[in-house]
Every structure is written in structure tokens, then in C-alpha cells.
DRENVEXDREN-861736 format. One line per field, with one value per residue (C-alpha): residue number from 1; residue in three letters; x, y, z. Coordinates in Angstrom, 3 decimals. Layout:
i (NUM, ...) .
aa (ALA, ...) .
c1 (X, ...) .
c2 (Y, ...) .
c3 (Z, ...) .
END
This chain:
i (1, 2, 3, 4, 5, 6, 7, 8, 9, 10, 11, 12, 13, 14, 15, 16, 17, 18, 19, 20, 21, 22, 23, 24, 25, 26, 27, 28, 29, 30, 31, 32, 33, 34, 35, 36, 37, 38, 39, 40, 41, 42, 43, 44, 45, 46, 47, 48, 49, 50, 51, 52, 53, 54, 55, 56, 57, 58, 59, 60, 61, 62, 63, 64, 65, 66, 67, 68, 69, 70, 71, 72, 73, 74, 75, 76, 77, 78, 79, 80, 81, 82, 83, 84, 85, 86, 87, 88, 89, 90, 91, 92, 93, 94, 95, 96, 97, 98, 99, 100, 101, 102, 103, 104, 105, 106, 107, 108, 109, 110, 111, 112, 113, 114, 115, 116, 117, 118, 119, 120, 121, 122, 123, 124, 125, 126, 127, 128, 129, 130, 131, 132, 133, 134, 135, 136, 137, 138, 139, 140, 141, 142, 143, 144, 145, 146, 147, 148, 149, 150, 151, 152, 153, 154, 155, 156, 157, 158, 159, 160, 161, 162, 163, 164, 165, 166, 167, 168, 169, 170, 171, 172, 173, 174, 175, 176, 177, 178, 179, 180, 181, 182, 183, 184, 185, 186, 187, 188, 189, 190, 191, 192, 193, 194, 195, 196, 197, 198, 199, 200, 201, 202, 203, 204, 205, 206, 207, 208, 209, 210, 211, 212, 213, 214, 215, 216, 217, 218, 219, 220, 221, 222, 223, 224, 225, 226, 227, 228, 229, 230, 231, 232, 233, 234, 235, 236, 237, 238, 239, 240, 241, 242, 243, 244, 245, 246, 247, 248, 249, 250, 251, 252, 253, 254, 255, 256, 257, 258, 259, 260, 261, 262, 263, 264, 265, 266, 267, 268, 269, 270, 271, 272, 273, 274, 275, 276, 277, 278, 279, 280, 281, 282, 283, 284, 285, 286, 287, 288, 289, 290, 291, 292, 293, 294, 295, 296, 297, 298, 299, 300, 301, 302, 303, 304, 305, 306, 307, 308, 309, 310, 311, 312, 313, 314, 315, 316, 317, 318, 319, 320, 321, 322, 323, 324, 325, 326, 327, 328, 329, 330, 331, 332, 333, 334, 335, 336, 337, 338, 339, 340, 341, 342, 343, 344, 345, 346, 347, 348, 349, 350, 351, 352, 353, 354, 355) .
aa (MET, HIS, GLN, SER, PRO, GLY, LEU, THR, ALA, MET, ILE, ASP, LEU, PRO, PRO, VAL, ALA, ARG, ARG, SER, ALA, GLN, ARG, ALA, GLY, LEU, SER, ALA, LEU, ARG, VAL, LEU, PRO, ARG, ASP, MET, PRO, ALA, ASP, ARG, ASN, ARG, HIS, GLU, ASN, VAL, LEU, LEU, ARG, LEU, ALA, ASP, ARG, PRO, HIS, THR, VAL, ALA, PHE, ILE, ASP, ILE, SER, ARG, GLY, GLY, MET, ALA, THR, ARG, PRO, THR, LEU, ILE, GLU, ILE, ASP, ALA, ALA, LEU, PRO, ARG, ASP, ALA, THR, ARG, GLN, ARG, MET, PHE, LEU, THR, ARG, LEU, GLU, GLY, GLY, HIS, VAL, SER, GLU, ALA, ASP, ARG, ARG, TRP, VAL, HIS, ALA, LEU, GLU, PHE, ALA, ASP, LEU, LEU, PRO, GLU, PHE, ASP, ALA, ARG, ASP, CYS, GLU, GLY, SER, LEU, ARG, SER, ALA, LEU, ASP, GLY, VAL, THR, ARG, VAL, LEU, GLY, MET, THR, PRO, LEU, ALA, PRO, GLU, GLU, LEU, ALA, ARG, HIS, ALA, ARG, VAL, PRO, LYS, GLN, LYS, ARG, LYS, VAL, GLY, THR, PRO, ARG, ALA, THR, LEU, ARG, ALA, LEU, THR, GLY, LYS, SER, ALA, GLU, ASP, VAL, ALA, GLU, LEU, LEU, HIS, ARG, SER, LEU, ALA, ILE, GLN, ASP, LEU, ALA, TYR, ARG, LEU, ARG, THR, TYR, PRO, GLN, CYS, PHE, VAL, GLY, SER, GLU, ALA, VAL, ALA, TRP, MET, SER, ARG, ARG, TRP, HIS, ARG, PRO, ALA, THR, GLU, ALA, VAL, ALA, ILE, GLY, GLN, ALA, LEU, GLY, SER, LEU, GLY, LEU, MET, VAL, HIS, VAL, THR, HIS, ASP, HIS, PRO, PHE, LEU, ASP, ASN, ARG, LEU, PHE, TYR, ARG, LEU, ALA, VAL, SER, GLU, ALA, ALA, ASP, ARG, LEU, GLY, LEU, GLY, GLN, VAL, LEU, ALA, SER, VAL, ARG, ALA, SER, ASN, GLY, VAL, PRO, VAL, ALA, ASP, ARG, SER, TYR, LEU, GLY, ALA, THR, TYR, PRO, ARG, CYS, TRP, ILE, GLY, ALA, GLU, ALA, VAL, ASP, LEU, LEU, VAL, ALA, ARG, HIS, ALA, LEU, ALA, ARG, ARG, ASP, ALA, TRP, VAL, LEU, LEU, HIS, ARG, LEU, MET, GLN, PHE, GLY, LEU, ILE, GLU, HIS, VAL, THR, HIS, GLU, ARG, PRO, PHE, ILE, ASP, GLY, ALA, PHE, TYR, TYR, ARG, PHE, THR, GLY, PRO, PRO, ALA, ASP, GLY, LYS, SER) .
c1 (0.164, -0.063, -3.520, -5.280, -9.078, -11.092, -8.506, -10.125, -9.151, -11.375, -11.287, -12.046, -10.837, -12.277, -13.835, -10.846, -9.268, -6.956, -8.645, -9.806, -6.175, -5.768, -8.964, -7.839, -4.503, -6.198, -8.470, -5.418, -4.110, -7.460, -8.030, -11.650, -12.017, -14.863, -15.940, -15.782, -18.898, -19.277, -20.433, -17.477, -18.123, -18.643, -15.527, -13.464, -14.985, -13.907, -10.322, -10.421, -11.706, -8.739, -6.939, -9.395, -9.105, -5.510, -6.320, -7.689, -5.878, -7.253, -6.686, -7.700, -7.470, -6.356, -6.249, -8.927, -8.667, -11.134, -14.178, -17.154, -16.421, -12.660, -10.262, -6.863, -3.681, -3.465, -7.077, -6.419, -3.255, -5.122, -7.987, -5.943, -3.652, 0.031, 0.129, 0.873, -2.567, -1.242, 1.084, -2.029, -3.242, -2.194, -2.837, -3.282, -3.521, -5.293, -7.507, -5.110, -1.825, 1.530, 3.736, 7.377, 9.831, 9.694, 5.907, 6.333, 8.941, 6.481, 3.768, 6.236, 7.265, 3.596, 3.801, 1.390, 2.258, 2.796, 1.571, 0.784, 0.147, -1.556, -2.317, -1.532, -1.887, 0.825, 3.235, 3.106, 6.632, 6.110, 3.195, 0.826, 3.547, 4.482, 0.889, 0.321, 3.717, 2.855, -0.322, 1.492, 4.146, 1.765, -0.505, 2.363, 1.625, 3.719, 4.005, 2.457, 4.820, 5.351, 3.568, 0.612, 0.244, 0.486, -2.170, -4.690, -4.047, -3.501, -4.943, -7.654, -6.603, -9.386, -8.612, -7.914, -9.768, -7.756, -9.777, -7.375, -4.157, -2.175, -3.796, -3.000, 0.653, 0.919, -0.692, 1.479, 4.843, 4.713, 5.870, 4.418, 3.667, 6.519, 8.990, 7.925, 8.389, 11.827, 12.859, 11.772, 13.599, 16.819, 16.401, 14.896, 16.819, 15.670, 17.003, 16.096, 14.000, 12.978, 9.837, 8.972, 11.742, 10.773, 12.868, 11.263, 13.691, 14.227, 11.640, 11.409, 9.604, 6.438, 7.126, 10.630, 9.188, 6.642, 9.424, 11.491, 8.551, 7.573, 11.086, 11.427, 8.139, 7.576, 4.307, 2.628, 2.606, -1.023, -0.159, 2.942, 0.656, -1.645, 1.343, 2.108, -1.516, -1.765, 1.274, -0.428, -3.590, -1.476, 0.315, 3.655, 3.836, 2.544, 2.635, 4.978, 2.141, -0.591, -2.431, -2.291, -2.608, 0.273, 0.410, 2.692, 3.733, 6.531, 5.054, 7.125, 6.439, 7.920, 8.123, 7.248, 10.442, 13.179, 16.063, 16.348, 12.653, 12.913, 15.497, 12.930, 10.018, 6.597, 5.731, 8.730, 7.638, 4.071, 5.331, 7.567, 4.810, 2.198, 4.453, 3.841, 6.828, 5.772, 3.954, 1.903, -1.798, -4.358, -7.768, -7.175, -9.323, -9.449, -11.988, -14.340, -14.317, -12.704, -10.890, -10.338, -7.162, -5.219, -1.666, 0.178, 1.744, 4.927, 5.499, 5.372, 7.947, 10.095, 9.952, 11.006, 13.807, 15.190, 14.641, 15.777, 18.236, 16.098, 15.752, 12.318, 11.410, 12.196, 10.128, 7.272, 7.483, 7.045, 4.053, 2.572, 2.837, 1.094, -1.768, -1.849, -2.380, -5.311, -3.455, -3.531, -6.062, -6.660, -9.249, -11.696, -10.489, -9.730, -5.952, -3.170, -0.305, 1.479, 4.551, 2.751, 0.372, -2.448, -4.273, -4.193, -5.296, -4.491, -7.032, -7.634, -5.647, -1.930, 0.567, 1.684, -1.867, -1.704, -4.136) .
c2 (25.659, 23.140, 21.543, 18.973, 18.831, 16.593, 16.075, 13.811, 11.891, 8.910, 8.500, 5.545, 6.772, 6.356, 9.381, 10.075, 13.304, 15.032, 13.612, 17.146, 18.242, 15.897, 17.166, 20.754, 19.950, 18.284, 21.284, 23.556, 21.442, 21.864, 18.124, 17.260, 14.771, 12.274, 9.458, 5.927, 3.723, 1.597, -1.465, -3.861, -4.718, -1.102, -0.169, -2.672, -1.466, 2.098, 0.915, -1.140, 1.879, 3.997, 2.693, 4.713, 7.799, 9.031, 12.212, 10.313, 9.067, 6.943, 6.885, 3.568, 2.804, -0.723, -0.219, -2.804, -4.944, -7.811, -5.728, -6.132, -2.796, -2.597, -5.024, -6.150, -5.277, -8.799, -8.686, -5.387, -6.853, -9.945, -7.928, -5.443, -5.953, -5.119, -1.955, 1.756, 2.370, 1.204, 4.185, 6.328, 4.349, 5.536, 3.162, 4.447, 3.175, 6.100, 4.100, 1.569, -0.220, 1.327, 1.857, 0.806, 1.448, -2.290, -2.016, 0.825, -1.140, -4.009, -1.694, -0.184, -3.683, -4.365, -1.228, 0.951, 4.613, 4.578, 3.536, 6.513, 6.477, 9.861, 13.306, 15.855, 19.565, 20.231, 18.135, 20.068, 19.021, 15.371, 12.998, 15.498, 16.831, 13.259, 12.475, 15.629, 15.490, 11.933, 13.211, 15.972, 13.485, 10.927, 13.586, 15.642, 18.756, 21.362, 20.730, 23.213, 25.787, 25.294, 28.539, 27.672, 24.215, 25.672, 28.268, 25.737, 23.023, 25.182, 23.953, 26.198, 28.079, 26.660, 23.734, 20.648, 17.432, 14.355, 11.616, 8.891, 7.334, 9.201, 12.501, 11.801, 11.184, 14.321, 16.414, 15.069, 14.587, 16.500, 13.323, 10.507, 7.167, 5.497, 8.192, 7.887, 4.110, 4.448, 7.025, 4.754, 1.849, 3.852, 5.424, 2.910, 0.195, -2.701, -6.034, -9.587, -9.419, -12.257, -12.854, -16.034, -18.100, -17.088, -14.764, -12.334, -11.219, -7.628, -5.780, -2.866, -1.905, 0.173, 2.502, 3.237, 4.132, 6.455, 8.234, 8.647, 9.962, 12.380, 13.862, 13.856, 15.642, 17.425, 15.620, 14.292, 10.539, 10.274, 11.738, 9.558, 6.559, 7.921, 8.019, 4.370, 3.328, 5.144, 3.194, 0.029, 0.840, 1.051, -2.227, -0.559, -1.574, -4.760, -6.373, -9.364, -11.819, -9.614, -9.491, -5.765, -2.369, 0.017, 1.028, 2.951, -0.261, -2.814, -4.725, -5.773, -4.396, -4.834, -2.537, -3.848, -2.289, -4.440, -3.650, -7.338, -7.526, -4.351, -6.016, -8.590, -7.749, -8.677, -10.208, -12.509, -13.436, -14.149, -16.277, -18.235, -19.164, -19.825, -21.947, -25.688, -26.252, -23.440, -23.617, -26.866, -26.161, -28.670, -29.047, -28.773, -29.245, -27.591, -28.120, -29.983, -27.383, -28.018, -25.241, -25.999, -25.162, -23.431, -23.428, -22.920, -19.552, -20.962, -23.156, -20.101, -18.413, -21.593, -21.515, -17.872, -18.323, -21.303, -19.965, -16.358, -16.633, -14.430, -14.168, -15.259, -11.697, -10.482, -13.308, -12.321, -8.705, -9.843, -12.076, -9.349, -6.975, -9.491, -9.613, -5.800, -5.912, -8.320, -11.107, -13.582, -13.930, -15.858, -18.586, -17.031, -13.426, -13.290, -12.968, -10.962, -12.882, -14.789, -16.990, -19.912, -22.840, -20.736, -21.362, -18.906, -18.936, -17.034, -14.618, -13.851, -15.146, -16.000, -13.237, -15.011, -15.426, -19.218, -21.337) .
c3 (-21.159, -23.991, -23.941, -26.100, -26.447, -24.155, -21.416, -18.834, -15.700, -14.871, -11.096, -8.825, -5.442, -1.926, -0.185, 2.051, 3.216, 0.723, -2.404, -3.119, -3.506, -6.453, -8.086, -7.582, -9.205, -12.174, -12.611, -12.614, -15.506, -17.332, -16.966, -16.192, -13.294, -13.773, -11.451, -12.788, -12.610, -9.496, -11.429, -11.816, -15.475, -16.521, -14.528, -16.542, -19.814, -19.039, -18.611, -21.810, -23.758, -22.710, -25.794, -27.915, -25.694, -25.872, -23.915, -20.899, -17.786, -14.952, -11.193, -9.595, -5.890, -4.943, -1.174, -0.562, -3.659, -3.969, -3.031, -5.335, -7.020, -6.598, -8.333, -7.077, -8.907, -10.329, -11.534, -13.303, -14.814, -16.047, -17.553, -19.573, -22.560, -22.190, -24.254, -23.931, -22.409, -19.041, -18.933, -18.475, -15.447, -12.002, -9.102, -5.551, -1.974, -0.335, 2.007, 3.485, 3.133, 2.441, -0.595, -0.627, -3.441, -4.174, -4.568, -7.032, -8.999, -9.333, -10.624, -13.100, -14.219, -14.971, -17.169, -15.160, -14.674, -10.915, -7.468, -5.225, -1.457, -1.007, -2.390, 0.288, -0.340, 2.255, 0.190, -3.069, -4.027, -2.994, -3.538, -5.145, -7.429, -8.486, -9.415, -11.445, -13.139, -14.166, -15.809, -17.695, -18.806, -20.327, -21.865, -23.288, -21.241, -19.473, -15.702, -13.312, -11.864, -8.109, -7.195, -9.431, -7.882, -4.374, -5.203, -6.524, -3.944, -0.875, 2.410, 3.904, 7.026, 9.166, 11.431, 9.362, 9.931, 10.794, 9.159, 8.063, 9.370, 6.712, 7.654, 11.305, 10.492, 8.352, 11.084, 13.906, 12.145, 8.857, 7.090, 5.008, 6.653, 4.788, 5.856, 9.506, 9.417, 7.820, 10.418, 13.259, 11.628, 11.585, 15.028, 17.467, 19.309, 17.135, 18.363, 19.351, 22.537, 24.860, 26.915, 28.827, 27.237, 23.710, 21.545, 19.117, 16.392, 15.294, 17.369, 19.817, 23.019, 22.647, 25.585, 24.264, 20.861, 22.512, 24.411, 21.234, 19.171, 21.938, 21.910, 18.127, 17.355, 20.693, 21.222, 24.382, 24.907, 23.776, 20.371, 20.073, 20.629, 17.910, 15.530, 16.268, 15.905, 12.560, 11.360, 12.584, 10.621, 7.465, 8.176, 8.829, 12.498, 14.169, 17.589, 17.449, 18.153, 16.644, 19.979, 20.805, 19.147, 19.640, 23.326, 25.670, 27.394, 27.536, 24.611, 21.608, 18.138, 14.699, 11.665, 8.220, 6.860, 5.352, 3.018, 2.091, 1.215, -0.862, -3.085, -4.250, -6.503, -5.128, -8.483, -8.125, -4.595, -5.670, -8.554, -6.150, -3.737, -6.459, -8.705, -9.143, -6.831, -4.511, -1.203, -0.892, -1.524, -0.253, 1.357, 5.124, 8.207, 11.608, 14.415, 12.111, 9.316, 5.935, 4.087, 0.375, -1.518, 1.218, 2.550, 5.814, 6.608, 8.133, 5.054, 2.772, 5.003, 4.853, 1.049, 0.725, 3.270, 1.334, -2.182, -1.675, 1.243, 3.497, 7.252, 8.460, 9.393, 5.856, 4.349, 6.665, 5.454, 1.836, 2.580, 4.771, 1.791, -0.482, 2.020, 2.098, -1.680, -1.207, -3.028, -0.150, 2.661, 5.858, 5.278, 7.755, 7.322, 11.045, 11.080, 9.433, 7.888, 10.655, 10.452, 12.059, 11.555, 10.119, 6.852, 3.954, 0.346, -2.830, -4.268, -7.928, -10.914, -10.687, -11.415, -14.597, -15.847, -15.673, -13.706) .
END
């Protein structure tokens, strides 16, 4: 295997299940994994110094962007120059959120190497392979042979722990979260459903989804519910009014899957709502409290529907994804993104770097 001296991977990843598979794969490549500093300023300095370290790559998790020690995608974009160094930075969402092809296109448009949802040792020709092949590509190395990767990253024979929503989905379905959501989107009876004179567009009944998942994966109803709740934890499935977790009941749910939304880049969507002619931003009051520089969820949906010829559900999916990236937030952090009269605000710098 071709190897250069001092091959290093700087790592800022959460302590979730399956992270060890990535480290094992890096070690097989003779790439030394090193943890990045927790301090935000030192963290940024490490990334800036990558330009002087051509044999170093970085893995940075943006699952919970905006934390004191973890930047959002837009903050990383604003802090770093647009140069070839970005091609050695791999972004991940191991701890929460999901990764659509549109999300990955946005990350590629920002010139980063990739956006990865997981590293699973049971998926040696999928997510783990993609990550390690990306490393060999940017460092000019020979990729690991399939049998060599499987040998280094093999899962121990003892009973595996199910510690995260993604691990739950792998254990119960053998598939990634995104693949499960797509399969449900194609297979369930998704339609406009009515309850108490109100119609909820493009949704499905929870108990019907449980029955389908039980048949599809030969699982008891309790495990089918666990599959749905794992999807909910990742933002891929929501109750239509956000009032219930996924249950084996005649409640209505919606998948955050949309072909129309996937055709738009999230950077384009963020630019639309943040533009000077975007969603109206103002100081607003509710029950005696004032919330500075915020906007109304339904008005952002209105704007995307009008500007991009979307259905309201598709516009909701896009704004929901922006919230998953930590780029918008509810003013009191109490609600997900809802197409209604709720107040939200932008976080971090604009996508175009302008104030």
C-alpha cells in the first residue's frame, strides 16, 4: 500500500456506537486517528492548519451544531477559506439528524469532501467503505481490499449493543435510516387523511405502518414501533401535529422524504429565506415576552411555496432539514419546525457570508 509519512486523521466525533469501526478502518490504512481539542478556538485553529498538513484529514460531526464545542456547517464554512484543504474535511451526522442526497450535494457545493451518516462495520461496502475510500482518494493512497476492510472492521460475535437510533435500525432491519425511510415512502399508503374536519396532506396511519413493518422484517409489533421511534429520533418521521411519538395507533404520521425537496439545494433554500426580500424578520411578542429578530414558520413556508413552486409539505421538509442542521431554531427551543404561527430565528452567519 502506498503510504506517505505522518498520515493523520483529526477526529471530532461523538462517543456513539460504531465509531470504533471507523478508527479500525483508519488504522488498517496506517492513518493515525487523533482526537481534536474540545476548546472551540483550538478546534478552529486545527482546521485552519490543515493547509500546512497535506497528509492530514479531518472528521467533524455536525449532528448538534451550535453547541459550545461543535460548530454548525455554516460556521465552519464561514471560518475556513475556500481552498483545496476542504477536500480533506469529512463532515458527519453520527449523533442525530439524517443525510439526504440533497444534503450531500450541498456539502459538496461548499467544497467539503463529504457528509456521512454513520460508520457501520456490518456495512463494509456502504457507509464505512465510502468514508475510507474518501480518505484514500484525498491522500493519494490505494483503497483497502474488501477482505482486508472486513477483517479489520469485523463486528465481534458477542451480542451487539443497540445504543443509538441508527444502531437500532441496523439491528432490526439491516438497513440505514435513510433507506428505511425511503422504503416506507414507497410502500405505505401515503395520502391526504382527515380528522375532525381537518385534512392532513400526505401522511399515513401509525398502526398500518406497524403492520407493514412487522410483515416486512418479521418483527413483533413492539420492535416495529421501535423502528418508527428510531426514525422519529433522527427526524425522518413526525406526528402530523408533533404531539405524539410513533405509536401502534390510529395516529397520523409523515415522513421527511420528498423528491421535490431533494431537487433544491439547502444552500439555495437558506439563501431564499435569509435574503433581504426573504421571510420578514422582526421583534415579536407573545404572552408578554418579546422575541427579537424572529420570523413566523408559516410565512417561511409561504415564501418557499411561492418562490420555488412547492407544495406546503415539501417546503416544510426543507425547513425541517435546516432545523436538523442547527441553522434555524424555535425562539424558546420548545418546538420542531411547524408550518404554523410559531416564532423561529436564524442561527450563525448567513450562508452567503453577508450580514
